[in-house]
N, CA, C and O atoms as a MOPAC input file, in Angstrom:
PM7 MOZYME 1SCF
protein

 N     -7.83500 1     7.60400 1     8.25600 1
 C     -7.84000 1     9.04900 1     8.30000 1
 C     -9.24400 1     9.50900 1     8.63600 1
 O    -10.21400 1     8.78000 1     8.42700 1
 N     -9.34500 1    10.69700 1     9.14700 1
 C    -10.65300 1    11.16600 1     9.54800 1
 C    -11.51200 1    11.45300 1     8.32800 1
 O    -11.00400 1    11.78500 1     7.25700 1
 N    -12.80600 1    11.32100 1     8.50300 1
 C    -13.74800 1    11.52600 1     7.41000 1
 C    -13.73500 1    12.96300 1     6.90600 1
 O    -14.00600 1    13.19700 1     5.72800 1
 N    -13.42400 1    13.94600 1     7.77700 1
 C    -13.48700 1    15.34900 1     7.38600 1
 C    -12.21400 1    15.83700 1     6.69900 1
 O    -12.20800 1    16.93400 1     6.14000 1
 N    -11.16700 1    15.07700 1     6.72500 1
 C     -9.90200 1    15.48900 1     6.14200 1
 C     -9.74200 1    14.88500 1     4.74500 1
 O     -9.85900 1    13.67100 1     4.58100 1
 N     -9.47500 1    15.72600 1     3.73400 1
 C     -9.29500 1    15.17100 1     2.38600 1
 C     -8.01400 1    14.35400 1     2.30700 1
 O     -7.05800 1    14.60100 1     3.04300 1
 N     -8.00700 1    13.40400 1     1.42900 1
 C     -6.81200 1    12.59200 1     1.20700 1
 C     -5.97300 1    13.22900 1     0.11300 1
 O     -6.51400 1    13.75900 1    -0.85700 1
 N     -4.67900 1    13.18200 1     0.26100 1
 C     -3.74400 1    13.66300 1    -0.75300 1
 C     -2.77700 1    12.53300 1    -1.06500 1
 O     -2.45300 1    11.71800 1    -0.20200 1
 N     -2.32800 1    12.49800 1    -2.29400 1
 C     -1.36400 1    11.46900 1    -2.69700 1
 C      0.04000 1    12.03100 1    -2.53200 1
 O      0.34300 1    13.11300 1    -3.03500 1
 N      0.89300 1    11.29800 1    -1.83100 1
 C      2.28800 1    11.67300 1    -1.67800 1
 C      3.15200 1    10.52600 1    -2.17600 1
 O      2.79300 1     9.35600 1    -2.04400 1
 N      4.25400 1    10.86600 1    -2.73000 1
 C      5.20700 1     9.85800 1    -3.20100 1
 C      6.38600 1     9.88100 1    -2.23900 1
 O      7.04500 1    10.90600 1    -2.06500 1
 N      6.63800 1     8.73900 1    -1.61900 1
 C      7.67100 1     8.65300 1    -0.59500 1
 C      8.51100 1     7.40000 1    -0.80400 1
 O      8.12000 1     6.48900 1    -1.53400 1
 N      9.63800 1     7.37000 1    -0.17100 1
 C     10.46400 1     6.17000 1    -0.12100 1
 C     10.24500 1     5.54900 1     1.24700 1
 O     10.33900 1     6.23500 1     2.26400 1
 N      9.95400 1     4.25800 1     1.27800 1
 C      9.75100 1     3.55100 1     2.53400 1
 C     10.61100 1     2.30000 1     2.54300 1
 O     11.07100 1     1.83200 1     1.50200 1
 N     10.81500 1     1.77600 1     3.72200 1
 C     11.54000 1     0.52000 1     3.85500 1
 C     10.56700 1    -0.55400 1     4.30800 1
 O      9.90200 1    -0.41400 1     5.33400 1
 N     10.49000 1    -1.62600 1     3.53300 1
 C      9.71800 1    -2.81100 1     3.90800 1
 C     10.60800 1    -4.01600 1     3.67200 1
 O     11.58800 1    -3.94300 1     2.93100 1
 N     10.26600 1    -5.10700 1     4.29600 1
 C     11.09100 1    -6.30000 1     4.11500 1
 C     10.90900 1    -6.86500 1     2.70700 1
 O      9.86500 1    -6.69300 1     2.07700 1
 N     11.93900 1    -7.53100 1     2.24000 1
 C     11.85600 1    -8.18400 1     0.93700 1
 C     10.74200 1    -9.22500 1     0.94000 1
 O     10.06200 1    -9.41000 1    -0.06900 1
 N     10.55400 1    -9.89800 1     2.06100 1
 C      9.50200 1   -10.91600 1     2.15700 1
 C      8.11600 1   -10.29300 1     1.98400 1
 O      7.25000 1   -10.87800 1     1.33400 1
 N      7.90500 1    -9.11200 1     2.56400 1
 C      6.61600 1    -8.43000 1     2.40100 1
 C      6.38700 1    -8.05500 1     0.94800 1
 O      5.29700 1    -8.26200 1     0.41400 1
 N      7.40500 1    -7.50500 1     0.30800 1
 C      7.27900 1    -7.12600 1    -1.09600 1
 C      7.00900 1    -8.34400 1    -1.97100 1
 O      6.17300 1    -8.28600 1    -2.87300 1
 N      7.70200 1    -9.43400 1    -1.71300 1
 C      7.47400 1   -10.66300 1    -2.47500 1
 C      6.04500 1   -11.16000 1    -2.29200 1
 O      5.41900 1   -11.61500 1    -3.24900 1
 N      5.52600 1   -11.07600 1    -1.06900 1
 C      4.15800 1   -11.52400 1    -0.79700 1
 C      3.14100 1   -10.66300 1    -1.54700 1
 O      2.18700 1   -11.18500 1    -2.12500 1
 N      3.34700 1    -9.34800 1    -1.53400 1
 C      2.43000 1    -8.45700 1    -2.24200 1
 C      2.43500 1    -8.77100 1    -3.73600 1
 O      1.37400 1    -8.91700 1    -4.34200 1
 N      3.60300 1    -8.87600 1    -4.32100 1
 C      3.71200 1    -9.15200 1    -5.75800 1
 C      3.06400 1   -10.49400 1    -6.09700 1
 O      2.28900 1   -10.58500 1    -7.04900 1
 N      3.37500 1   -11.52500 1    -5.33100 1
 C      2.81000 1   -12.84800 1    -5.60700 1
 C      1.29000 1   -12.84500 1    -5.46700 1
 O      0.58600 1   -13.40700 1    -6.30500 1
 N      0.79000 1   -12.21500 1    -4.41600 1
 C     -0.66100 1   -12.23400 1    -4.17900 1
 C     -1.43200 1   -11.39100 1    -5.18000 1
 O     -2.51400 1   -11.79400 1    -5.60800 1
 N     -0.91100 1   -10.23500 1    -5.56500 1
 C     -1.62900 1    -9.41100 1    -6.53600 1
 C     -1.60000 1   -10.06900 1    -7.91000 1
 O     -2.57100 1    -9.97100 1    -8.66100 1
 N     -0.50100 1   -10.73700 1    -8.24800 1
 C     -0.45800 1   -11.45800 1    -9.51500 1
 C     -1.42600 1   -12.63500 1    -9.49600 1
 O     -2.10300 1   -12.90300 1   -10.48900 1
 N     -1.49300 1   -13.33500 1    -8.37000 1
 C     -2.42800 1   -14.45000 1    -8.24100 1
 C     -3.86500 1   -13.95300 1    -8.36200 1
 O     -4.69200 1   -14.58100 1    -9.02200 1
 N     -4.15500 1   -12.83300 1    -7.72700 1
 C     -5.50500 1   -12.28000 1    -7.75000 1
 C     -5.88200 1   -11.79000 1    -9.15200 1
 O     -7.01300 1   -11.99800 1    -9.59400 1
 N     -4.95000 1   -11.14500 1    -9.85100 1
 C     -5.23000 1   -10.59900 1   -11.17800 1
 C     -5.30600 1   -11.69800 1   -12.23500 1
 O     -6.12600 1   -11.63600 1   -13.15100 1
 N     -4.44600 1   -12.70300 1   -12.09800 1
 C     -4.39800 1   -13.77000 1   -13.09500 1
 C     -3.65600 1   -13.33600 1   -14.35000 1
 O     -3.52300 1   -12.14600 1   -14.63600 1
 N     -3.18600 1   -14.30900 1   -15.07800 1
 C     -2.42900 1   -14.05400 1   -16.30500 1
 C     -3.39500 1   -13.93900 1   -17.48600 1
 O     -4.47800 1   -14.52500 1   -17.48300 1
 N     -2.97600 1   -13.16800 1   -18.49700 1
 C     -3.78500 1   -13.09100 1   -19.71200 1
 C     -3.50200 1   -14.31700 1   -20.58500 1
 O     -2.78700 1   -15.22700 1   -20.16500 1
 N     -4.05500 1   -14.34000 1   -21.77800 1
 C     -3.91400 1   -15.51100 1   -22.65300 1
 C     -2.47600 1   -15.76000 1   -23.08800 1
 O     -2.14300 1   -16.86000 1   -23.53000 1
 N     -1.63100 1   -14.76000 1   -22.96700 1
 C     -0.20900 1   -14.92200 1   -23.31300 1
 C      0.65200 1   -15.19800 1   -22.08800 1
 O      1.87700 1   -15.25000 1   -22.18600 1
 N      0.01800 1   -15.37300 1   -20.94200 1
 C      0.75800 1   -15.66200 1   -19.72500 1
 C      1.33000 1   -14.44300 1   -19.02700 1
 O      2.13900 1   -14.57300 1   -18.10800 1
 N      0.91300 1   -13.25300 1   -19.45900 1
 C      1.41100 1   -12.01000 1   -18.85600 1
 C      0.42700 1   -11.51100 1   -17.80000 1
 O     -0.78500 1   -11.69700 1   -17.90400 1
 N      0.98500 1   -10.88500 1   -16.80200 1
 C      0.16600 1   -10.31100 1   -15.73900 1
 C      0.02900 1    -8.81600 1   -15.99500 1
 O      1.02000 1    -8.08700 1   -16.00400 1
 N     -1.19400 1    -8.36900 1   -16.20000 1
 C     -1.46500 1    -6.95500 1   -16.48800 1
 C     -1.92200 1    -6.26000 1   -15.21200 1
 O     -3.09000 1    -5.90200 1   -15.06400 1
 N     -0.98900 1    -6.07900 1   -14.30700 1
 C     -1.29900 1    -5.44600 1   -13.03300 1
 C     -0.10200 1    -4.60800 1   -12.61300 1
 O      1.04700 1    -5.00300 1   -12.81000 1
 N     -0.38300 1    -3.45300 1   -12.03400 1
 C      0.68300 1    -2.59000 1   -11.54400 1
 C      0.90900 1    -2.91400 1   -10.07600 1
 O      0.13500 1    -2.49300 1    -9.21600 1
 N      1.95800 1    -3.65400 1    -9.79300 1
 C      2.20400 1    -4.07600 1    -8.41600 1
 C      2.57100 1    -2.89900 1    -7.51800 1
 O      2.30800 1    -2.94100 1    -6.31600 1
 N      3.16800 1    -1.85700 1    -8.07200 1
 C      3.47500 1    -0.66100 1    -7.26800 1
 C      2.18500 1     0.01600 1    -6.82200 1
 O      2.08000 1     0.44300 1    -5.67200 1
 N      1.20000 1     0.12200 1    -7.71600 1
 C     -0.09300 1     0.69800 1    -7.34200 1
 C     -0.78900 1    -0.17400 1    -6.30300 1
 O     -1.41700 1     0.34100 1    -5.37800 1
 N     -0.68100 1    -1.48000 1    -6.45100 1
 C     -1.30000 1    -2.39200 1    -5.48400 1
 C     -0.66700 1    -2.22600 1    -4.10700 1
 O     -1.37100 1    -2.20700 1    -3.09700 1
 N      0.65100 1    -2.10700 1    -4.06300 1
 C      1.34600 1    -1.89900 1    -2.79400 1
 C      0.93600 1    -0.56300 1    -2.17100 1
 O      0.69800 1    -0.48900 1    -0.96500 1
 N      0.85300 1     0.49000 1    -2.98600 1
 C      0.43500 1     1.79600 1    -2.48600 1
 C     -0.96700 1     1.72500 1    -1.89700 1
 O     -1.22200 1     2.29500 1    -0.83600 1
 N     -1.87200 1     1.03400 1    -2.56900 1
 C     -3.24700 1     0.90400 1    -2.07500 1
 C     -3.28100 1     0.14400 1    -0.75500 1
 O     -4.03000 1     0.50300 1     0.15400 1
 N     -2.47100 1    -0.90600 1    -0.65000 1
 C     -2.43500 1    -1.68000 1     0.59500 1
 C     -1.90000 1    -0.85400 1     1.75500 1
 O     -2.45000 1    -0.90100 1     2.85500 1
 N     -0.84000 1    -0.10300 1     1.51800 1
 C     -0.25700 1     0.72100 1     2.57800 1
 C     -1.23800 1     1.81900 1     2.97900 1
 O     -1.39700 1     2.10500 1     4.16500 1
 N     -1.89800 1     2.43800 1     1.99300 1
 C     -2.89400 1     3.46700 1     2.29900 1
 C     -4.02500 1     2.89500 1     3.13300 1
 O     -4.45700 1     3.51800 1     4.10300 1
 N     -4.50700 1     1.72000 1     2.76800 1
 C     -5.58000 1     1.06500 1     3.52800 1
 C     -5.12400 1     0.78600 1     4.96200 1
 O     -5.86600 1     1.02800 1     5.91400 1
 N     -3.92000 1     0.28600 1     5.10500 1
 C     -3.36600 1    -0.00800 1     6.42300 1
 C     -3.29500 1     1.25800 1     7.27400 1
 O     -3.70300 1     1.25200 1     8.43500 1
 N     -2.78000 1     2.33700 1     6.69700 1
 C     -2.64900 1     3.59000 1     7.44300 1
 C     -4.00700 1     4.14300 1     7.86600 1
 O     -4.15200 1     4.65300 1     8.97700 1
 N     -4.98900 1     4.04300 1     6.99300 1
 C     -6.32800 1     4.52100 1     7.32300 1
 C     -6.96100 1     3.68200 1     8.42100 1
 O     -7.57500 1     4.22100 1     9.34300 1
 N     -6.81600 1     2.37500 1     8.32700 1
 C     -7.44800 1     1.47800 1     9.29900 1
 C     -6.75000 1     1.48000 1    10.65600 1
 O     -7.38400 1     1.21900 1    11.67800 1
 N     -5.46500 1     1.76900 1    10.67600 1
 C     -4.68900 1     1.68200 1    11.92100 1
 C     -4.48700 1     3.02800 1    12.60300 1
 O     -3.70000 1     3.12500 1    13.54500 1
 N     -5.17500 1     4.05900 1    12.15200 1
 C     -5.14500 1     5.33600 1    12.84900 1
 C     -3.87000 1     6.13100 1    12.69500 1
 O     -3.32200 1     6.61100 1    13.68700 1
 N     -3.38500 1     6.28300 1    11.48100 1
 C     -2.15900 1     7.04200 1    11.26600 1
 C     -2.31100 1     8.50700 1    11.65500 1
 O     -1.33700 1     9.13600 1    12.06900 1
 N     -3.51800 1     9.06400 1    11.53000 1
 C     -3.72700 1    10.47000 1    11.93400 1
 C     -3.30900 1    10.67600 1    13.38200 1
 O     -2.58200 1    11.62000 1    13.69000 1
 N     -3.75400 1     9.81700 1    14.25600 1
 C     -3.39200 1     9.92100 1    15.67500 1
 C     -1.89600 1     9.73100 1    15.87500 1
 O     -1.27100 1    10.46500 1    16.64000 1
 N     -1.33100 1     8.76800 1    15.20200 1
 C      0.10200 1     8.50100 1    15.28700 1
 C      0.89800 1     9.73000 1    14.85600 1
 O      1.88700 1    10.08900 1    15.49400 1
 N      0.46300 1    10.37300 1    13.77300 1
 C      1.18400 1    11.53300 1    13.24300 1
 C      1.08300 1    12.74700 1    14.17900 1
 O      1.99900 1    13.56800 1    14.22300 1
 N     -0.00200 1    12.86300 1    14.91300 1
 C     -0.17500 1    13.99400 1    15.82800 1
 C      0.68700 1    13.86300 1    17.08500 1
 O      0.94300 1    14.86400 1    17.75500 1
 N      1.13100 1    12.67200 1    17.41200 1
 C      1.89300 1    12.43700 1    18.64300 1
 C      3.36400 1    12.77500 1    18.40300 1
 O      4.05700 1    12.06900 1    17.67000 1
 N      3.82900 1    13.84100 1    19.01400 1
 C      5.20300 1    14.31200 1    18.81300 1
 C      6.24100 1    13.26800 1    19.25200 1
 O      7.37800 1    13.29700 1    18.78000 1
 N      5.87400 1    12.37400 1    20.12600 1
 C      6.81800 1    11.33400 1    20.57600 1
 C      7.16300 1    10.33800 1    19.46100 1
 O      8.12400 1     9.58100 1    19.60100 1
 N      6.42100 1    10.32100 1    18.38600 1
 C      6.68700 1     9.41200 1    17.27200 1
 C      7.70800 1     9.97200 1    16.27600 1
 O      8.00700 1     9.34600 1    15.25900 1
 N      8.23000 1    11.14200 1    16.58100 1
 C      9.20200 1    11.77000 1    15.67200 1
 C     10.59700 1    11.67600 1    16.21400 1
 O     11.53900 1    12.15200 1    15.58000 1

């Protein structure tokens, strides 16, 4: 996103492959590690949201959204 435009949080429903979701969950759990009881204290939904936001910012979603042909 452009530097001059503020970011806003939106809650949406998206479609991603089951394989992508499995990869995100497995990798964020691996990165966070288990606590002493073997539990993973990580919000995988927040991790997925952060990854998608990063992807959209890096891949120029602003330009994509401005192009009427993408609708």
